[in-house]
Structures are given as structure tokens and as C-alpha cells.
Residue, then its C-alpha position, 0 to 999 in steps of 0.5 A: x499499500x501507498x507509494x511513498x513516504x508521508x507524514x503520520x499524525x505524529x509527526x513520523x515519516x511512514x512508508x506503508x509497503x515494501x517492494x514494488x516488484x516480485x517475480x518477473x512478469x510472463x508476456x501476457x501480464x506484460x501486455x495487460x499492463x501495457x495496454x489495459x492498466x492505463x485505461x483502469x488507472x485513475x489520473x489525480x486531479x490537481x492539488x485542492x480539487x477532488x474527483x467525481x468518483x461515480x464520473x470515474x465508470x462507463x457504466x450506472x454506478x449507485x455508490x463508490x467502494x475503495x479497497x487499499x491495498x488489494x493484493x491479488x485482487x481477488x476480494x476485488x474482483x469478486x465483489x465487482x462481479x456481485x456488484x455490477x452497480x457498484x464501483x470500486x476503486x482498487x488502491x495497490x502500489x505491488x505491480x505483481x497483485x495489479x496484473x492478477x486484478x488486471x487478468x480477472x478484469x479482462x477475463x471477467x470483461x468487469x467495467x466498474x474497476x479503477x486502479x490507483x497503482x500508487x500511494x493510497x494516502x494520496x487518492x484519500x485525500x483526492x477523494x471528496x467528503x461523504x462519497x464512498x459507501x465501503x472502504x476495505x482494508x484487509x490483510x494488510x502489511x503488519x510490520x510485526x517489528x515495534x520500530x516497523x509499527x509508524x509505517x502501518x497503514x492505520x494511524x488515527x490519521x488514516x481513520x480520519x480520511x476514511x471517516x471523511x470520505x465515507x458517506x453516512x452509514x457507510x462502513x471500513x471493513x478491516x482483516x488480519x490475521x495478525x491479532x496485534x495489528x487487530x488491537x492496534x485499529x481497535x485502539x485508533x479506531x476507538x478514538x475516532x469519533x466518526x467511527x463506531x465498532x458494529x460487533x453485538x457479540x463476541x463471536x461478530x468480529x470472528x466471521x467473515x462478513x455475509x458476503x465475504x468471497x475469501x481470498x488465498x492469503x486468509x486460507x494461508x492464515x487459516x492452513x497455518x492456525x493464525x484465524x483471522x479477526x473481520x472488524x466492521x465500523x459504521x461512519x456515524 
């Protein structure tokens, strides 16, 4: 996630991702990166101006969702296919993840997907107030070492921005198989006056959401004995 260092609310610079590219791309992947990504890639407006999220899509759009750090894109593609009148923006700087989503978009002829392959915080800043119905942050890099934790995407400032772009009643969904990161997120969400944790029973945060398609990373976590936490927060 992200694209360049930004300054957090505590004044520390934070970079949210590690490498930008993994194993060498195959010819078909390179072709989609060259031909399809420019069609789907967002262009941010000049500083101080905002995107019109619904206008980003060539199909009728009832509402817009954002997934920050979509990984291999399987969740995003599944949701786009299930909700053709919902525009979904995916933010992911890892090239190998982007090409996986491009393949899914291409093969399923999805027309309600747009991609931002740079700094997710820059994208959030370009979105107007109350413009999104959902924001997802699924299995983000946990940066587990204590000295790395300032690089976690979840911060007081990031949650304030997420709350700003969510419409009243909109939801922020967070999933992680790292207990420490789930607790970290709950603490910071509790400090955000515009977000309310929707859990009403102890089992609510241990079960996936009703429309959850699952991800490959989730399957690996479960196989390794790391049960995920599924947190949902509603915008006041």
C-alpha cells in the first residue's frame, strides 16, 4: 500500500509497503500492464481539487467502494462481479498484484473497476467528503517489529481520512490474521469519533462478513493456524 513516505499524525514519516515488484512478469501480464492498466488507471486532479467518484466509471454506478491494498485482487474482482452497479476503486502499488487483478478484469469483462497503483493516501486526499459507501483494508502488511509499526497503514490520521470520505452509514472493513494489528486498529478506531465498531457479540469479529468471498491469503493464514479477525466500523 502507498507509494511514497507521508507524514503521520505523530510527525513521523511512514512508508506502508516494501517492494514494488516480485517475480518476473510473463508476456501476457506485461501486455495487460501496457495496454489495460492505462485504461483503468485513475488520474488524480491538481492539489485542492477532488475526483467525482461515480464519474470514473463507464457504467451506471449507484455507489463507490475503495479497497486499499487489494493484493492479488480476488476479493475486489469477486465483489465487482457480484455488484455490477457498484464502482470499485482498488489501490495497490505491488505490480504483481496489479497484473493479477488486470487478468480478472479482462477475463470477466468487468467495467466497474478502476485502479490506483500509487500512494493510497494521495488517493484518499483526492476523494470528496462522504463520497464512498465502503472502504476495505484486508490483510495489510503488519510490520510486526516494534520499530516498524509506524509504517502500518492504520493510524489516527488515516482513520480520520477514511471516516471523512465515507458517507453517513458507510462502513470500513478491516481483516487481519495478526492479533496485534487487530488490537492496534481497535484502539485507534475507538479514538476516532466518527467511526463505531459494529460488533455486538464476541463472535462477530471472528466470522467473515456475509458477502465475503475469501482470499488466498486468508486460506494460508487458516492453514497456518492463525484465525483472522474481521472488524467493521460504521460512519456516524
